[in-house]
N, C-alpha and C positions, 0 to 999 in steps of 0.2 A: 411267505414274503419276508423281506428283511426288516429288521427293526431299526428305527432311527435313534432309539434311546442309547445313551452312552453306557458302556460296560462298566461294571463295578471296579474293574482294575484301573480304569482311566481316572486320573486326578486332574482337577482344574489347577492351572498354574496360578499361584498367588503372586501378586505384584504389590510392592510397597509404594504407596502414594504418600508423598510428604505432606504433612499438615502445615508446614511453614514454607514460605517462598524461598527459592534458591537464591534469588537476587532481587533487589528492589531498585528500580531506577527512578531518580528524581525527575518529575515532569512538570515544572512550573509552566504556566500559560497553556496547559492542555485544555482546550475549549470544551466546556460542558454542554454538548449538543448531541443528542441521540442520533441525529441524521448525518453526522460526519463520520468518516472512516479515516482515522488519524494514525493507524498503525498498520504496517505490512511487513511480514517476515519473508525474506528471500530464501531460496533453496541453497544459497551460499552462506547461510547463517548470519545474515545482517538484518537488523531490525531498523526500519525507517519509522521515525516518529515526527509527527507534525505538531509543533508547539507555536501556536498563534501564526506568525508570519515566517517562521523558520522551519526547515526540515533538517533533522539530525539523523545520523547513521551510527548505530551501535553495533560493533562487531562482537558477537556473543563468544567467539573463540578467544579473542585477545583482550576483550574488554575496552578496546579503543573506541572513542567517540569523535566523530568529525561533523562539522557543519557542511551540509551540501549547498543550501541556498537560503536566501532571505528575500522575500517579496518586497516591493516598494513600501516605503514607510507610511503611506497613507493609512489612517486608522481603520478604514473600512475594508482593507485588503488583508486576507488571511488565507492560509492553506486549509482546504476543506476535505481533501482525500489524498491518499498515497497508495500506489499499487506497483509491486515489482513485476516485471515481465517474467514469464514462466521459463523453465528449462535452462537455468544457469546463466541467464543474461545479466548484464550489468546496467540495465536500463530501468529507470523508475519514472512512472507517470505521476504527475502532481496536479490535482484539481484545485482551482482557486475560487475565491468568493466573487470574482469579477466575471466568471463564466469561461475562462480560458483553461485549457488542459496543456500542461507543459510536459515535454519528454526530456529526460536528463540522462546523460552518460555518466554514471557514477564514478567509474574508474578515472575518467578525465576531469571530473567535477565541472562539466560543461553542459549548458542547456543546448539541446539539439534543435528543438523547434517548439513553437507555441501554436496550438490548434484552437480554432474558435468553434462555434456551433451552439453555444448556450447564451441566454440572456440573463441568467441568474447563476448562483453558485453551483459548482460541480461537486456533489457530495458522494458520488459513487463511481468507482472505476473497476473494470474487469478485463482481463486479457484472454484471448484465444489465439495463441501463436503471435502473428504480426498484426492482429486486429485488436484494437483497444476500444472498448465500449465505455462511454462516459454518460452518466445520468445526472441530470441537473434538476434543481428546484423548480425550474420552469416546466417540468413534466416531459422533457424531451430526452430521448436516448440517441446519442450519435455514435455510429460505428466509424472508427478512424483506421484506415490502412496506413500504418506508420512508414511503410516502405516507399510511398509515392507522395509527390508534392500536392496533388489534389486528393487529400486524405479522406474526405467524407465519402462513404459508400452507402 
């Protein structure tokens, strides 16, 4: 039979892993809560960062930073989660402390819709094509089909 062991002539490729960070971003107001998901990296090389009530977008290619949105100024409202749509889309989902899930068109810097379904904060978001699943502190997972008005499925 055949042997699965590598031959002596094959060498493992060595890869250099830097011991220091390539870049450090200042993140004041980053909430210290294990159950929040405050960073999401898009496949177009843009990092979404939620700092308290505001979502910022950092373009890793150009270094540009822009503010996408700021929630209402009530002290109990803050961003709990962010998640980019997969496959090159310019849409970002934003989960809030009041239980709503917002969908944003990042290119237009415009909120497309706000979806309900939770009675407490939305700490987790995940995409599968046009289906956005949101997980809340209330123990509920809601699947939203973002293509249709009656979004809960």
